[in-house]
Each structure stands twice: as C-alpha cells, then as structure tokens.
PLY file of the C-alpha trace (Angstrom):
ply
format ascii 1.0
element vertex 67
property float x
property float y
property float z
element edge 66
property int vertex1
property int vertex2
end_header
6.93 19.34 -10.25
8.95 16.22 -9.44
7.60 13.71 -6.96
10.16 12.75 -4.35
11.24 9.16 -3.84
10.07 9.18 -0.21
6.60 10.35 -1.16
6.22 7.32 -3.46
7.76 4.76 -1.12
5.92 3.08 1.67
7.73 0.92 4.20
6.24 -2.08 6.03
7.27 -3.94 9.16
7.78 -7.70 9.18
4.52 -8.03 11.11
2.66 -6.08 8.42
4.26 -8.28 5.76
3.16 -11.42 7.61
-0.42 -10.17 7.89
-0.55 -9.16 4.23
0.83 -12.51 3.02
-1.13 -14.48 5.65
2.02 -16.20 6.90
3.48 -16.50 10.37
5.54 -13.68 11.78
8.49 -16.07 12.13
8.34 -16.99 8.44
8.22 -13.32 7.44
11.31 -12.61 9.55
13.06 -15.66 8.07
12.32 -14.63 4.46
13.60 -11.13 5.24
16.75 -12.30 7.06
17.59 -14.76 4.24
17.25 -11.95 1.71
14.37 -13.53 -0.17
12.32 -10.43 0.63
14.60 -7.39 0.22
14.70 -5.03 3.19
16.36 -1.90 4.49
17.82 -1.53 7.96
17.82 1.64 10.06
19.90 0.65 13.08
17.96 -2.25 14.61
14.78 -1.45 12.70
14.05 -3.50 9.56
11.57 -2.34 6.94
10.40 -3.72 3.61
9.57 -1.40 0.72
6.11 -2.11 -0.63
7.48 -2.19 -4.20
10.07 -4.82 -3.16
7.34 -6.92 -1.56
5.29 -6.69 -4.76
8.32 -7.86 -6.78
8.76 -10.79 -4.38
5.10 -11.74 -4.84
5.33 -11.42 -8.62
8.49 -13.60 -8.74
6.95 -16.18 -6.40
3.71 -16.55 -8.32
3.24 -20.00 -9.80
1.49 -20.34 -13.13
-0.29 -23.67 -13.10
-2.07 -24.88 -16.18
-4.79 -27.48 -16.15
-4.21 -30.36 -18.54
0 1
1 2
2 3
3 4
4 5
5 6
6 7
7 8
8 9
9 10
10 11
11 12
12 13
13 14
14 15
15 16
16 17
17 18
18 19
19 20
20 21
21 22
22 23
23 24
24 25
25 26
26 27
27 28
28 29
29 30
30 31
31 32
32 33
33 34
34 35
35 36
36 37
37 38
38 39
39 40
40 41
41 42
42 43
43 44
44 45
45 46
46 47
47 48
48 49
49 50
50 51
51 52
52 53
53 54
54 55
55 56
56 57
57 58
58 59
59 60
60 61
61 62
62 63
63 64
64 65
65 66
C-alpha cells in the first residue's frame, strides 16, 4: 500500500520554527519571507514543511575544524 504525501508531511508555523531553532519569532518570519526557509501559503496562512526546515538546517550547518 502506498503512503500518501500528506501522511508523510508535517507542517509547522513560524512560531514553531522559531522555538525549534531557538531564534526570535521576527527572525523566523524574516527568513521565511526572504525565501531562505521555503514555505507554502494557504491564503494568509504560512507553513513550513518539516523536510524543508531540515534541508535549511543541513545547508546552514558550518563545519569548523580545529587547527
């Protein structure tokens, strides 16, 4: 049996994103509105797919090496 896309996808609000990343709500909204964190819009409601947030985190991770 095939798993539907919606069953695998979880959506988060900007407030939930801010809490998860431990950043201000304003910064979360700014990152979303600038397109740095991909989002989907349903009328006035903006949501972030959890997989898109994970990709943003993975791309933003800095690899620092001690010399």
